[in-house]
KEZATOR-297988 format. One record per residue: residue in three letters; z, y, x of N, C-alpha, C, O in turn. Coordinates in steps of 0.05 Angstrom, whole numbers, padded with zeros to 5 digits, always signed. Example, Ala and Ser with C-alpha at 12.3 -4.5 7.8 and 13.67 -1.06 7.14 Angstrom:
REM KEZATOR-297988
ALA+00156-00114+00264+00156-00090+00246+00156-00066+00264+00169-00066+00285SER+00142-00045+00257+00143-00021+00273+00157+00001+00258+00161+00023+00268
//
This chain:
REM KEZATOR-297988
MET+00001-00026+00022-00005+00000+00004-00001+00025+00017+00015+00026+00037ALA-00015+00051+00007-00019+00074+00024+00009+00076+00017+00022+00065-00001SER+00018+00099+00041+00044+00116+00048+00040+00142+00034+00058+00154+00021LEU+00014+00150+00037+00006+00173+00033-00009+00185+00008-00025+00167+00002LEU-00011+00203-00008-00024+00209-00032-00040+00232-00025-00028+00248-00010TYR-00058+00238-00031-00087+00263-00031-00077+00268-00061-00075+00250-00077VAL-00073+00291-00065-00080+00311-00091-00098+00323-00098-00092+00347-00097CYS-00121+00319-00106-00147+00333-00111-00147+00352-00136-00145+00346-00160VAL-00151+00380-00124-00154+00396-00144-00179+00413-00150-00176+00436-00159ARG-00198+00404-00146-00231+00414-00141-00239+00406-00156-00241+00381-00157PRO-00247+00420-00177-00275+00413-00193-00299+00400-00188-00307+00381-00201GLU-00310+00410-00170-00340+00401-00144-00333+00369-00140-00320+00362-00120ARG-00340+00353-00157-00337+00326-00141-00351+00331-00114-00334+00334-00096GLY-00374+00333-00108-00376+00326-00082-00357+00341-00056-00352+00332-00034ALA-00351+00363-00068-00334+00380-00048-00311+00366-00045-00298+00366-00024ALA-00303+00351-00068-00269+00344-00072-00269+00308-00055-00249+00295-00048ASP-00300+00299-00052-00300+00276-00046-00296+00282-00018-00278+00270-00007ALA-00311+00300-00003-00313+00305+00023-00290+00314+00037-00286+00310+00061GLU-00268+00331+00016-00245+00337+00030-00227+00314+00029-00206+00314+00043HIS-00234+00290+00010-00209+00273+00008-00218+00256+00041-00202+00249+00058ALA-00239+00254+00043-00249+00239+00066-00245+00264+00100-00241+00253+00122SER-00245+00279+00098-00233+00303+00113-00199+00289+00122-00188+00284+00143PHE-00194+00288+00097-00157+00284+00094-00155+00257+00112-00141+00258+00133ARG-00165+00238+00107-00165+00209+00116-00174+00214+00139-00156+00206+00154ARG-00193+00222+00154-00198+00229+00172-00179+00248+00201-00183+00245+00225ALA-00164+00262+00190-00152+00279+00200-00119+00259+00203-00107+00258+00224LEU-00112+00248+00183-00091+00225+00187-00095+00208+00202-00077+00193+00208GLY-00120+00205+00212-00123+00179+00229-00125+00155+00218-00143+00153+00201ALA-00106+00129+00224-00102+00105+00206-00089+00103+00185-00087+00081+00175GLU-00079+00121+00175-00061+00127+00147-00084+00126+00125-00103+00142+00125VAL-00081+00103+00104-00094+00096+00081-00085+00119+00066-00061+00119+00062VAL-00100+00142+00055-00094+00153+00035-00106+00151+00005-00130+00150+00000ASP-00088+00151-00010-00095+00141-00036-00103+00172-00053-00094+00193-00045ARG-00118+00170-00072-00127+00196-00090-00118+00195-00114-00120+00175-00128LEU-00104+00224-00124-00110+00225-00148-00113+00246-00157-00094+00262-00153ASP-00132+00255-00172-00151+00278-00177-00138+00290-00209-00146+00283-00231LEU-00118+00307-00205-00108+00325-00226-00118+00342-00245-00104+00355-00261LEU-00155+00344-00241-00168+00352-00257-00180+00328-00281-00193+00334-00301GLU-00170+00299-00273-00188+00277-00288-00160+00272-00305-00161+00269-00329GLU-00142+00271-00294-00116+00258-00303-00092+00272-00299-00094+00288-00280PRO-00071+00271-00310-00046+00284-00313-00031+00270-00301-00029+00246-00306LEU-00014+00284-00278+00015+00276-00265+00027+00255-00281+00032+00258-00305ASP+00034+00229-00265+00048+00211-00273+00068+00213-00259+00062+00203-00237PRO+00098+00223-00260+00110+00228-00240+00127+00205-00225+00139+00206-00203ALA+00124+00185-00244+00129+00150-00232+00110+00150-00213+00118+00148-00190ARG+00086+00151-00217+00068+00144-00189+00077+00162-00167+00072+00152-00145LEU+00084+00177-00167+00096+00196-00130+00120+00175-00127+00126+00170-00104ALA+00133+00164-00142+00157+00146-00122+00141+00123-00102+00152+00113-00082ARG+00117+00116-00108+00104+00094-00083+00098+00109-00062+00094+00097-00040TYR+00097+00134-00061+00093+00147-00027+00123+00161-00024+00142+00169-00037ARG+00109+00158+00007+00130+00174+00021+00123+00201+00023+00141+00217+00029GLY+00098+00209+00019+00088+00233+00030+00059+00251+00012+00041+00235+00017VAL+00050+00266+00001+00037+00283-00013+00023+00305+00004+00035+00323+00017VAL-00007+00300+00002-00028+00324+00012-00044+00330-00008-00061+00318-00020VAL-00033+00358-00010-00047+00368-00036-00086+00384-00021-00091+00393+00002GLY-00094+00383-00032-00120+00403-00022-00120+00432-00039-00105+00443-00055GLY-00151+00440-00025-00158+00467-00036-00167+00463-00062-00170+00441-00073SER-00173+00488-00073-00190+00490-00094-00204+00517-00098-00198+00536-00083PRO-00218+00519-00115-00232+00554-00118-00212+00565-00146-00219+00588-00153PHE-00189+00552-00164-00175+00570-00172-00156+00583-00153-00149+00580-00130ASN-00151+00606-00177-00134+00628-00157-00108+00630-00185-00110+00633-00209VAL-00088+00627-00171-00059+00628-00197-00066+00665-00198-00049+00678-00210THR-00086+00680-00187-00078+00706-00206-00103+00710-00225-00109+00733-00232ASP-00119+00689-00233-00144+00688-00244-00130+00705-00276-00111+00697-00289PRO-00138+00718-00278-00135+00740-00307-00139+00715-00335-00126+00724-00355GLU-00150+00694-00339-00156+00686-00356-00161+00652-00335-00173+00649-00314LYS-00144+00631-00355-00141+00602-00351-00148+00586-00369-00147+00590-00393ASP-00157+00563-00356-00168+00551-00387-00139+00531-00380-00120+00534-00365VAL-00148+00505-00401-00126+00489-00408-00121+00468-00378-00100+00461-00367VAL-00149+00463-00374-00145+00445-00340-00125+00460-00319-00107+00449-00308GLN-00131+00485-00317-00115+00502-00292-00088+00497-00303-00069+00487-00292LEU-00089+00506-00327-00053+00512-00335-00038+00480-00326-00018+00476-00312ARG-00053+00462-00339-00040+00436-00330-00041+00432-00303-00019+00425-00294VAL-00058+00434-00287-00054+00423-00259-00038+00446-00245-00038+00444-00221GLU-00027+00464-00254-00009+00497-00238+00018+00480-00248+00037+00479-00233ALA+00017+00463-00278+00036+00453-00284+00044+00434-00263+00064+00436-00249ASP+00027+00417-00263+00040+00392-00247+00041+00393-00216+00055+00378-00203LEU+00022+00413-00206+00038+00420-00178+00063+00427-00173+00076+00419-00155ARG+00072+00448-00194+00102+00452-00196+00121+00434-00193+00139+00434-00177ARG+00115+00413-00211+00134+00386-00212+00132+00380-00186+00154+00377-00176ILE+00109+00375-00168+00106+00361-00149+00125+00374-00136+00144+00362-00124ALA+00121+00400-00136+00135+00422-00112+00164+00413-00121+00174+00400-00102HIS+00183+00413-00143+00203+00404-00147+00218+00382-00139+00242+00378-00136ARG+00197+00367-00134+00205+00333-00125+00208+00338-00096+00220+00320-00083ALA+00197+00361-00081+00200+00363-00055+00217+00373-00051+00230+00363-00032ILE+00230+00397-00062+00248+00410-00064+00277+00390-00055+00294+00388-00037ASP+00271+00381-00079+00296+00357-00079+00300+00335-00058+00321+00322-00057GLY+00278+00329-00039+00281+00316-00024+00267+00293-00029+00263+00277-00010ASP+00256+00286-00063+00245+00253-00063+00228+00251-00047+00228+00230-00034ILE+00206+00272-00042+00180+00263-00026+00180+00290-00011+00192+00310-00015ALA+00158+00281+00010+00148+00305+00029+00119+00312+00026+00100+00297+00028VAL+00119+00341+00022+00091+00342+00008+00078+00371+00024+00090+00392+00023PHE+00052+00369+00038+00042+00391+00048+00022+00399+00026+00006+00384+00014PHE+00026+00426+00024+00011+00435+00000-00013+00466+00017-00004+00484+00031THR-00041+00465+00009-00050+00474+00026-00069+00498+00006-00068+00493-00018CYS-00080+00512+00011-00093+00536+00000-00086+00538-00026-00062+00539-00031PHE-00099+00538-00041-00096+00550-00073-00064+00546-00083-00051+00563-00095SER-00053+00518-00074-00029+00511-00087-00003+00527-00074+00020+00527-00083ILE-00015+00540-00051+00014+00553-00037+00024+00581-00062+00045+00589-00071GLY-00006+00587-00066+00006+00605-00090+00021+00600-00111+00035+00617-00123VAL+00017+00569-00120+00025+00565-00144+00056+00556-00135+00073+00558-00153VAL+00064+00546-00109+00095+00546-00100+00105+00574-00098+00128+00580-00105THR+00084+00595-00085+00101+00623-00086+00104+00628-00109+00128+00627-00112GLN+00096+00633-00126+00101+00639-00153+00119+00624-00169+00125+00635-00190MET+00129+00600-00164+00145+00580-00178+00173+00587-00155+00187+00568-00149LEU+00176+00603-00148+00194+00609-00119+00199+00635-00127+00218+00646-00115GLY+00183+00652-00150+00189+00674-00154+00181+00699-00139+00190+00722-00139GLY+00160+00688-00125+00149+00708-00105+00116+00714-00117+00101+00702-00132GLU+00116+00737-00104+00086+00757-00118+00060+00748-00101+00061+00738-00078VAL+00041+00752-00112+00014+00741-00091-00004+00759-00103-00006+00768-00126THR-00016+00762-00083-00032+00789-00078-00069+00782-00070-00074+00761-00057THR-00090+00798-00079-00109+00788-00072-00114+00810-00049-00137+00809-00039ALA-00100+00826-00041-00101+00852-00022-00108+00832+00008-00125+00836+00026THR-00090+00812+00007-00101+00796+00038-00122+00774+00037-00117+00751+00043PRO-00149+00783+00030-00164+00755+00030-00170+00749+00050-00165+00769+00064GLU-00182+00725+00069-00187+00713+00089-00224+00707+00085-00234+00694+00066ALA-00233+00714+00096-00269+00692+00096-00268+00682+00102-00248+00676+00115ALA-00299+00661+00101-00290+00634+00111-00290+00635+00148-00305+00650+00162SER-00279+00624+00154-00279+00629+00190-00259+00607+00196-00244+00594+00181ALA-00263+00609+00228-00238+00601+00241-00214+00623+00260-00217+00636+00281THR-00197+00619+00245-00173+00649+00253-00147+00629+00267-00138+00606+00264VAL-00143+00656+00287-00115+00642+00310-00097+00653+00286-00101+00673+00271ILE-00069+00631+00287-00047+00643+00269-00035+00636+00293-00043+00623+00313ARG-00001+00654+00287+00023+00649+00306+00044+00637+00294+00050+00643+00271THR+00060+00618+00309+00081+00599+00299+00104+00625+00305+00108+00638+00325THR+00119+00626+00273+00144+00636+00291+00163+00625+00304+00163+00602+00309ALA+00185+00645+00311+00213+00620+00323+00221+00603+00305+00227+00581+00314ASP+00223+00605+00280+00225+00571+00267+00204+00560+00268+00204+00535+00264GLY+00184+00572+00272+00157+00547+00271+00162+00532+00297+00157+00509+00303ALA+00168+00546+00307+00167+00531+00344+00189+00510+00347+00189+00494+00366VAL+00205+00510+00331+00222+00488+00327+00226+00467+00308+00243+00450+00310ASP+00207+00468+00286+00202+00460+00265+00180+00430+00271+00157+00431+00277PRO+00194+00407+00269+00174+00376+00279+00149+00383+00272+00133+00375+00289VAL+00138+00394+00252+00109+00393+00250+00092+00419+00260+00071+00416+00272PHE+00103+00441+00254+00087+00457+00271+00096+00471+00301+00086+00491+00311GLY+00115+00456+00311+00128+00462+00336+00115+00460+00355+00111+00479+00371PRO+00102+00429+00359+00084+00426+00383+00055+00443+00387+00041+00441+00408SER+00047+00459+00366+00024+00477+00366+00035+00507+00375+00020+00526+00379SER+00066+00507+00376+00067+00532+00383+00054+00536+00412+00048+00517+00426PRO+00050+00570+00421+00052+00588+00406+00034+00600+00385+00037+00620+00370ALA+00014+00582+00389-00011+00596+00367-00028+00575+00363-00025+00555+00377LEU-00047+00575+00346-00068+00548+00338-00085+00562+00320-00079+00581+00305THR-00112+00550+00325-00139+00568+00307-00141+00538+00289-00140+00515+00296VAL-00145+00553+00261-00146+00542+00240-00169+00549+00223-00177+00571+00230PHE-00184+00538+00201-00202+00546+00179-00185+00556+00159-00167+00543+00152THR-00190+00584+00148-00186+00599+00124-00217+00605+00107-00241+00610+00114ALA-00206+00603+00089-00224+00612+00066-00212+00624+00034-00218+00613+00013HIS-00199+00642+00034-00182+00642+00006-00186+00678+00000-00193+00695+00017LYS-00179+00683-00030-00185+00709-00042-00152+00720-00044-00149+00744-00038GLU-00129+00704-00051-00108+00712-00053-00088+00697-00034-00094+00675-00025SER-00056+00713-00027-00039+00697-00016-00013+00711-00025-00011+00730-00041ALA+00008+00696-00012+00030+00711-00015+00038+00740-00002+00032+00746+00021VAL+00051+00758-00019+00059+00787-00013+00072+00782+00012+00065+00788+00035ALA+00098+00768+00001+00119+00761+00023+00129+00740+00022+00127+00725+00003LEU+00143+00735+00043+00156+00702+00038+00174+00697+00020+00191+00715+00020PRO+00176+00681+00005+00192+00681-00022+00216+00669-00019+00220+00659+00003ALA+00233+00668-00036+00271+00674-00028+00269+00644-00026+00257+00628-00040GLY+00294+00637+00007+00293+00602+00004+00271+00593+00017+00269+00569+00015ALA+00250+00604+00030+00228+00596+00052+00235+00601+00070+00255+00615+00072THR+00219+00589+00092+00232+00596+00123+00199+00596+00127+00185+00576+00125LEU+00188+00629+00135+00164+00623+00148+00163+00606+00178+00180+00602+00196LEU+00137+00600+00175+00133+00579+00202+00108+00592+00214+00107+00589+00239ALA+00086+00608+00203+00062+00617+00222+00051+00642+00206+00050+00639+00181THR+00044+00665+00216+00036+00684+00208+00008+00695+00223+00002+00683+00244ASN-00005+00712+00215-00011+00734+00239-00025+00760+00218-00020+00761+00193GLU-00041+00778+00232-00045+00802+00220-00062+00804+00192-00055+00820+00174SER-00085+00787+00191-00096+00788+00169-00078+00780+00142-00079+00792+00121CYS-00062+00759+00147-00051+00736+00121-00028+00739+00136-00030+00736+00160PRO+00002+00746+00122+00029+00752+00138+00034+00721+00128+00026+00704+00144VAL+00039+00715+00115+00046+00690+00100+00027+00670+00108+00006+00676+00097GLN+00024+00648+00122-00002+00632+00135+00018+00608+00126+00008+00590+00112ALA+00045+00606+00135+00058+00574+00125+00081+00575+00123+00090+00592+00139TYR+00104+00563+00106+00124+00563+00102+00133+00539+00097+00116+00521+00092ARG+00164+00533+00096+00179+00514+00087+00194+00515+00071+00205+00537+00070VAL+00204+00493+00051+00221+00506+00033+00239+00472+00039+00229+00450+00032GLY+00266+00473+00051+00280+00450+00054+00272+00439+00072+00258+00452+00088THR+00276+00418+00077+00263+00393+00092+00235+00385+00093+00220+00382+00112HIS+00229+00382+00062+00206+00370+00053+00182+00383+00044+00160+00371+00041LEU+00187+00409+00041+00165+00419+00027+00147+00440+00046+00154+00464+00050TYR+00124+00430+00056+00108+00444+00066+00090+00467+00058+00070+00453+00053THR+00080+00496+00054+00051+00504+00047+00039+00514+00076+00050+00518+00098ALA+00014+00515+00069-00004+00531+00080-00020+00546+00070-00030+00540+00048GLN-00028+00570+00084-00055+00582+00069-00078+00571+00069-00096+00570+00052PHE-00077+00560+00098-00106+00554+00107-00111+00519+00104-00098+00501+00093HIS-00129+00522+00115-00144+00492+00109-00139+00471+00136-00154+00474+00155PRO-00121+00454+00137-00114+00436+00167-00127+00410+00171-00121+00394+00189GLU-00149+00405+00153-00159+00377+00146-00192+00381+00157-00199+00362+00171PRO-00208+00399+00154-00233+00396+00163-00239+00398+00194-00224+00413+00206THR-00255+00388+00205-00264+00393+00225-00288+00419+00225-00289+00431+00204PRO-00304+00426+00243-00319+00442+00247-00342+00439+00225-00351+00456+00210ARG-00349+00411+00226-00374+00401+00216-00359+00394+00177-00373+00393+00158ASP-00343+00392+00177-00335+00388+00145-00335+00418+00141-00353+00426+00126PHE-00321+00431+00149-00321+00462+00142-00356+00470+00129-00367+00470+00108ALA-00362+00475+00154-00392+00478+00153-00403+00463+00121-00416+00477+00105ASP-00398+00440+00117-00416+00430+00098-00404+00439+00079-00418+00451+00062ARG-00365+00436+00071-00360+00449+00054-00365+00477+00039-00355+00484+00018MET-00385+00495+00058-00390+00517+00056-00410+00519+00034-00410+00537+00018THR-00432+00496+00033-00444+00495+00022-00447+00492-00014-00466+00490-00029PHE-00422+00493-00017-00409+00487-00041-00405+00504-00058-00409+00503-00083TYR-00394+00527-00041-00381+00553-00051-00398+00579-00033-00387+00596-00019ARG-00430+00575-00038-00444+00585-00030-00441+00622-00033-00441+00641-00017THR-00439+00618-00067-00446+00645-00087-00412+00652-00100-00406+00666-00119THR-00394+00639-00083-00368+00641-00096-00351+00660-00083-00327+00657-00088GLY-00359+00678-00069-00347+00698-00056-00328+00694-00035-00311+00710-00031TYR-00330+00672-00021-00320+00668+00009-00326+00680+00026-00310+00685+00043PHE-00357+00690+00025-00372+00700+00053-00394+00709+00033-00396+00705+00009ASP-00413+00728+00053-00440+00734+00038-00458+00713+00041-00469+00704+00061PRO-00458+00707+00021-00483+00693+00014-00515+00694+00034-00533+00677+00037GLU-00513+00719+00045-00540+00730+00055-00523+00722+00088-00537+00727+00108GLU-00507+00716+00091-00494+00716+00119-00485+00682+00119-00466+00675+00133PHE-00497+00667+00108-00493+00637+00103-00495+00629+00137-00477+00629+00154ASP-00520+00624+00139-00527+00617+00171-00515+00623+00192-00510+00606+00209ARG-00508+00651+00195-00494+00662+00213-00467+00651+00218-00458+00640+00238VAL-00453+00660+00181-00425+00640+00194-00421+00610+00194-00401+00600+00205GLN-00437+00597+00183-00437+00580+00185-00436+00561+00220-00422+00543+00230ASP-00456+00577+00230-00460+00575+00256-00438+00572+00280-00432+00557+00299GLN-00427+00602+00264-00393+00615+00275-00372+00587+00276-00359+00577+00295VAL-00375+00578+00249-00358+00550+00241-00359+00536+00256-00339+00527+00267LEU-00386+00527+00262-00391+00501+00273-00389+00500+00310-00386+00479+00324SER-00391+00526+00319-00380+00532+00347-00354+00540+00349-00345+00552+00368ALA-00339+00534+00328-00309+00537+00327-00294+00507+00344-00298+00483+00339SER-00276+00518+00362-00249+00499+00372-00230+00499+00354-00214+00518+00359VAL-00223+00483+00330-00203+00474+00314-00198+00442+00319-00215+00424+00317THR-00176+00439+00325-00155+00410+00330-00139+00412+00311-00136+00399+00290GLU-00125+00436+00322-00091+00438+00313-00090+00432+00274-00068+00429+00265GLY-00104+00430+00261-00097+00434+00236-00086+00404+00230-00065+00398+00218ALA-00115+00377+00246-00111+00357+00241-00077+00344+00260-00062+00326+00255ALA-00077+00358+00275-00052+00348+00288-00022+00353+00269-00004+00337+00265LEU-00025+00379+00260-00007+00385+00241-00005+00359+00221+00016+00347+00221LEU-00021+00352+00208-00024+00334+00185-00010+00303+00196+00006+00289+00184ARG-00024+00299+00224-00010+00278+00239+00010+00273+00234+00017+00253+00222ARG+00031+00299+00247+00053+00298+00250+00069+00302+00228+00094+00299+00229PHE+00054+00309+00202+00077+00307+00176+00072+00285+00170+00088+00279+00152ALA+00054+00259+00176+00051+00242+00169+00072+00223+00182+00087+00207+00171ASP+00068+00228+00205+00090+00212+00225+00120+00221+00224+00139+00210+00236THR+00120+00245+00204+00157+00248+00198+00164+00232+00176+00182+00216+00174PHE+00145+00239+00157+00151+00231+00134+00135+00200+00117+00138+00192+00094ALA+00121+00191+00133+00106+00169+00125+00103+00143+00139+00089+00125+00130
//
């Protein structure tokens, strides 16, 4: 039985399948099961089968002025998963869209004022991040892929900031010992990320007329530490 569960929140099937493959590759020999929250609601009992959960990205935004019933249900299920992690029942690594869900759940504010276009970005670990079992070995800085329209205004109450940069001050934080969140995408290789761009060419993450140039920059980036974070997460909890 797999010890890790990948939770999918992407509506685009091709992008979702590729993201699942990226997580499986990043996690090495781990066999990663899949739960697609857009197709089936969360069964809390299912979480008991796993020692760790990784949550993928999504074009959803928690700041969306209008949300359909599927997005509302997905956000509610992600909050349920987050509460289980805060209670220490299961370890969870939230990424991209889901950091906004957790931030709002903790009473924090999410803004569209600090977006980051699709690119490789350098982030710095904080003093707390330097001694964290997942982020610490990557100190003092690491290069990761970002592509988001919203982010946390400030660190929410009860959280420990693990990584930051000038463009987006809240890049990653931890709540307690079992809940990790990252604004960036830790799982893709440059090839993975370049391929993912094709699904979101006209959705506002980069200038579509600059697609070839941005994709070339992505492919030439040296990005390895995101996968290392995920492997340390798996080694620690799974």
